[in-house]
MIKE-340967 format. One record per residue (C-alpha): x, z, y; residue number from 1; residue in one letter. Coordinates in Angstrom, 2 decimals, always signed. Layout:
! MIKE-340967
X,Z,Y,NUM,A .
...
! end
This chain:
! MIKE-340967
+20.74,-16.12,+20.31,1,M .
+17.76,-13.93,+19.28,2,V .
+16.18,-16.82,+17.40,3,Q .
+19.54,-17.60,+15.73,4,L .
+19.86,-13.96,+14.55,5,L .
+16.32,-13.98,+13.22,6,E .
+16.90,-17.25,+11.41,7,D .
+20.02,-15.74,+9.82,8,S .
+18.30,-12.46,+8.81,9,R .
+15.38,-14.23,+7.19,10,Y .
+17.20,-17.37,+6.13,11,G .
+16.66,-16.93,+2.39,12,R .
+12.93,-16.41,+2.67,13,Q .
+12.54,-19.16,+5.27,14,L .
+13.29,-21.51,+2.40,15,K .
+10.05,-20.29,+0.82,16,L .
+7.77,-19.34,+3.70,17,L .
+9.01,-21.66,+6.44,18,G .
+8.94,-20.77,+10.15,19,M .
+5.14,-20.78,+10.14,20,E .
+5.05,-18.11,+7.46,21,G .
+7.81,-16.08,+9.10,22,Q .
+5.98,-16.15,+12.42,23,N .
+2.83,-14.88,+10.69,24,K .
+4.86,-11.95,+9.35,25,L .
+6.29,-11.27,+12.80,26,K .
+2.82,-11.16,+14.34,27,Q .
+1.30,-8.96,+11.63,28,A .
+0.68,-5.21,+11.57,29,T .
+0.59,-3.44,+8.21,30,V .
-0.47,+0.16,+7.70,31,M .
+1.14,+1.99,+4.77,32,V .
-0.72,+5.17,+3.83,33,A .
+1.80,+7.27,+1.93,34,G .
+5.58,+6.71,+2.08,35,I .
+6.62,+8.31,-1.21,36,G .
+8.09,+6.41,-4.10,37,G .
+5.45,+3.71,-4.00,38,L .
+4.65,+3.39,-0.31,39,G .
+8.22,+4.00,+0.81,40,G .
+9.43,+1.12,-1.35,41,T .
+6.70,-1.14,-0.02,42,A .
+7.57,-0.19,+3.58,43,A .
+11.25,-0.95,+3.02,44,M .
+10.58,-4.45,+1.75,45,Y .
+7.99,-5.18,+4.42,46,L .
+10.51,-4.15,+7.05,47,A .
+13.18,-6.30,+5.46,48,A .
+10.73,-9.23,+5.40,49,A .
+10.19,-8.99,+9.15,50,G .
+6.63,-7.69,+9.41,51,V .
+6.18,-7.19,+13.12,52,G .
+4.80,-3.67,+13.05,53,K .
+4.45,-0.96,+10.41,54,L .
+2.05,+1.95,+10.88,55,I .
+2.99,+4.79,+8.52,56,L .
+1.08,+7.92,+7.57,57,A .
+2.33,+10.82,+5.45,58,H .
+2.47,+14.56,+6.11,59,E .
+4.97,+17.20,+5.11,60,G .
+8.66,+17.65,+4.44,61,V .
+11.08,+16.27,+1.88,62,I .
+11.37,+18.22,-1.38,63,H .
+14.11,+17.96,-3.97,64,L .
+11.76,+16.72,-6.76,65,P .
+10.87,+13.79,-4.49,66,D .
+14.33,+12.37,-4.82,67,M .
+13.98,+10.76,-8.27,68,N .
+11.77,+8.06,-6.73,69,R .
+11.50,+8.29,-2.93,70,Q .
+14.38,+6.00,-2.01,71,V .
+13.33,+5.96,+1.65,72,L .
+14.19,+9.66,+1.85,73,M .
+17.59,+11.33,+2.08,74,D .
+18.96,+14.19,-0.09,75,S .
+20.81,+15.48,+2.95,76,G .
+17.52,+16.09,+4.74,77,R .
+15.70,+18.28,+2.20,78,I .
+13.19,+20.51,+4.01,79,G .
+12.98,+18.21,+7.04,80,E .
+10.02,+16.10,+8.14,81,E .
+9.74,+13.04,+5.91,82,R .
+8.31,+10.87,+8.68,83,M .
+11.42,+11.30,+10.86,84,E .
+13.62,+10.26,+7.97,85,T .
+11.43,+7.28,+7.08,86,A .
+11.42,+5.93,+10.65,87,L .
+15.20,+6.35,+10.91,88,L .
+15.87,+4.49,+7.65,89,H .
+13.40,+1.70,+8.33,90,L .
+14.96,+1.12,+11.76,91,H .
+18.32,+0.80,+10.07,92,R .
+16.91,-1.73,+7.60,93,I .
+15.47,-3.86,+10.41,94,N .
+15.89,-2.82,+14.08,95,P .
+13.81,-5.84,+15.17,96,E .
+10.43,-4.50,+14.01,97,I .
+8.10,-1.95,+15.65,98,E .
+7.45,+1.34,+13.87,99,L .
+4.65,+3.89,+14.36,100,E .
+4.60,+7.08,+12.36,101,G .
+1.93,+9.74,+11.86,102,H .
+2.89,+12.94,+10.01,103,A .
-0.70,+13.58,+8.98,104,H .
-3.01,+13.23,+5.99,105,R .
-5.57,+10.46,+5.88,106,I .
-8.98,+11.62,+7.10,107,T .
-12.03,+9.70,+8.28,108,E .
-12.01,+11.77,+11.48,109,E .
-8.39,+11.09,+12.57,110,S .
-7.14,+7.95,+10.88,111,S .
-9.62,+5.35,+12.10,112,G .
-7.46,+4.05,+15.02,113,P .
-4.54,+3.42,+12.67,114,W .
-6.66,+1.37,+10.28,115,V .
-8.32,-0.50,+13.11,116,E .
-4.92,-1.44,+14.59,117,A .
-3.70,-2.93,+11.29,118,A .
-4.29,-6.38,+9.86,119,D .
-4.03,-5.09,+6.29,120,I .
-3.61,-1.64,+4.70,121,V .
-1.64,-0.47,+1.67,122,I .
-3.09,+2.58,-0.08,123,D .
-0.18,+4.45,-1.59,124,A .
-1.77,+7.92,-1.58,125,R .
-2.01,+9.86,-4.82,126,Y .
-5.15,+11.96,-4.37,127,D .
-8.70,+10.61,-4.45,128,F .
-10.07,+12.39,-1.34,129,P .
-7.52,+10.60,+0.89,130,E .
-7.97,+7.32,-1.01,131,R .
-11.72,+7.53,-0.56,132,Y .
-11.31,+8.23,+3.16,133,S .
-9.01,+5.26,+3.54,134,L .
-11.38,+3.04,+1.56,135,N .
-14.29,+3.97,+3.81,136,R .
-12.26,+3.32,+6.93,137,L .
-11.19,-0.11,+5.67,138,C .
-14.82,-0.97,+4.91,139,V .
-15.85,+0.31,+8.36,140,R .
-13.24,-1.73,+10.22,141,Y .
-13.32,-4.71,+7.83,142,D .
-9.66,-4.45,+6.85,143,R .
-8.35,-5.58,+3.44,144,P .
-6.77,-2.78,+1.46,145,M .
-4.15,-3.17,-1.26,146,I .
-4.94,-0.48,-3.80,147,E .
-1.68,+0.36,-5.60,148,A .
-1.36,+3.23,-8.09,149,A .
+0.77,+4.58,-10.93,150,M .
+0.67,+7.36,-13.44,151,Y .
+3.23,+8.02,-16.13,152,G .
+4.17,+4.63,-17.60,153,Y .
+1.25,+2.69,-16.16,154,E .
+0.76,+0.87,-12.83,155,V .
-2.21,-0.92,-11.31,156,S .
-2.80,-3.18,-8.34,157,L .
-5.85,-4.70,-6.67,158,M .
-6.63,-6.06,-3.20,159,T .
-10.00,-4.91,-1.80,160,I .
-11.65,-7.29,+0.71,161,V .
-14.62,-5.56,+2.38,162,P .
-17.86,-7.44,+1.98,163,G .
-16.42,-9.74,-0.70,164,K .
-14.93,-7.63,-3.48,165,T .
-15.51,-4.30,-5.15,166,A .
-14.24,-1.35,-3.12,167,C .
-12.59,+1.78,-4.45,168,L .
-15.91,+3.62,-4.80,169,E .
-17.38,+0.70,-6.73,170,C .
-14.59,+1.16,-9.28,171,L .
-14.49,+4.97,-9.34,172,Y .
-17.92,+6.25,-8.26,173,P .
-17.38,+9.69,-9.75,174,E .
-13.93,+10.24,-8.32,175,G .
-10.68,+10.50,-10.18,176,G .
-8.89,+13.22,-12.10,177,Q .
-6.98,+15.70,-9.89,178,P .
-3.25,+15.06,-9.98,179,W .
-1.97,+18.55,-9.22,180,E .
-2.72,+20.19,-12.61,181,P .
-0.98,+17.31,-14.37,182,L .
+2.24,+17.66,-12.40,183,G .
+2.31,+13.96,-11.51,184,F .
+4.80,+12.65,-14.11,185,P .
+6.65,+9.56,-12.93,186,V .
+9.88,+7.61,-13.37,187,L .
+11.37,+6.43,-10.11,188,G .
+11.67,+2.82,-11.19,189,A .
+7.97,+2.73,-12.08,190,T .
+6.93,+3.67,-8.52,191,S .
+9.47,+1.20,-7.15,192,G .
+8.03,-1.58,-9.30,193,L .
+4.48,-1.18,-8.05,194,I .
+5.71,-0.61,-4.49,195,G .
+7.44,-4.01,-4.60,196,C .
+4.27,-5.59,-6.00,197,M .
+2.21,-4.09,-3.18,198,A .
+4.63,-5.45,-0.59,199,A .
+4.42,-8.87,-2.20,200,L .
+0.64,-8.79,-2.12,201,E .
+0.76,-7.98,+1.59,202,A .
+3.20,-10.81,+2.27,203,V .
+1.00,-13.23,+0.32,204,K .
-2.07,-12.21,+2.30,205,W .
-0.32,-12.48,+5.67,206,I .
+1.25,-15.86,+4.95,207,T .
-1.56,-17.40,+2.87,208,D .
+0.80,-17.89,-0.06,209,A .
-0.34,-17.65,-3.68,210,G .
-3.35,-15.88,-5.11,211,N .
-4.35,-12.28,-4.53,212,L .
-5.57,-9.72,-7.05,213,F .
-8.88,-9.59,-5.17,214,S .
-11.28,-10.33,-7.99,215,D .
-9.44,-8.42,-10.66,216,R .
-7.27,-5.39,-11.22,217,M .
-3.77,-5.91,-12.62,218,Y .
-2.50,-3.22,-15.00,219,R .
+0.85,-2.88,-16.75,220,M .
+2.43,-0.46,-19.20,221,N .
+6.12,-0.42,-18.39,222,V .
+7.15,+0.87,-21.83,223,L .
+6.50,-2.51,-23.46,224,D .
+5.72,-4.54,-20.32,225,M .
+2.26,-5.37,-21.68,226,S .
-0.22,-6.21,-18.96,227,S .
-3.83,-7.24,-18.50,228,C .
-6.26,-8.34,-15.81,229,N .
-9.52,-6.43,-15.52,230,I .
-12.39,-8.33,-13.92,231,A .
-14.18,-6.29,-11.31,232,V .
-17.43,-6.88,-9.49,233,R .
-18.96,-5.31,-6.47,234,R .
-21.66,-2.68,-7.00,235,N .
-24.54,-3.65,-4.67,236,P .
-25.67,-0.01,-4.59,237,R .
-22.28,+1.46,-3.82,238,C .
-22.63,+4.33,-1.31,239,P .
-19.64,+2.97,+0.62,240,C .
-19.92,-0.84,+0.72,241,C .
-23.44,-1.38,-0.65,242,G .
-26.92,-0.04,-0.07,243,T .
-26.43,+3.34,-1.74,244,G .
-28.46,+4.72,-4.62,245,G .
-27.59,+4.85,-8.29,246,D .
-24.36,+3.16,-9.32,247,T .
-24.03,+0.16,-11.58,248,D .
-21.33,-0.45,-14.16,249,E .
-18.70,-2.18,-12.04,250,S .
-15.80,-3.00,-14.36,251,V .
-15.63,-5.54,-17.18,252,A .
-12.53,-6.25,-19.24,253,H .
-11.33,-9.84,-19.54,254,L .
! end
C-alpha cells in the first residue's frame, strides 16, 4: 500500500525519472540555506518531488514585508518563528519526507554538521558573509553547492563542484555589495523563478538527468527574458579552494 501511494504521488514525474530516479530522490538529503522567497520555493518543490530529507537553516521571525515573495510563510503567523511555519507547511506538502530545521544563521563554527550530512547544498542566503561561510564548508566537506541569487529584475544560477569548478570566492574574491543599504528590491515571482530553477538543478544532480550549470553561470533579466551564460574558471590561487595568494581574473563572458 505504501508503494502504491508513492507511485500515485509521484506518478507524473515517474514518467520522466523512472523508479530508479525516484529512488535516488528518496535516498537523497538536500540542505537549503535560507528559506525566504528563493529557498522556500526550492524547498517546496524538493519536498513535492520526494527528496528523502531536507535540512533547512534560517533564523528569525516572519515579517509583513516578507509576504510578497515568501510563499512558504503564512500571513497569519507574522512575528512567529519562520522555521516552525516552514516545517509545518512542508510536512503538509509531503508528509512522507524527513525534515530537519535550524533557526540559526550560517557560520563556519556551527553549520558544518548540516553541510556534512547533506548530499548537495542550495545557497539561498542573501548576504555575502553567510554565503562565504557556506562556500567554505562545502569545499571542506566536498559537497556540491547550487549558488542561486537574485537582485531586482536579475537572477543567476551556478552549481559549484569542489575541486572541479570555480567556487564562490573564485568568482567574488573581494566580496559583494551589502544588501541592507539597498533595501533588497524584489518581485515575488522573480524569487520564485530562481527558486524553481535551483530545485531543478538539485533534482538533475541527484538523478543524473541533464546538464548542470557547473562550468558556467546562467543569468537572466526577467524584464525582457534575455539571458546569457558566463564561462567561469577556477582560480588556482583562490584562498578557499586553491593555494591562496593573489587572485586571478576568474570570469570570462561567452
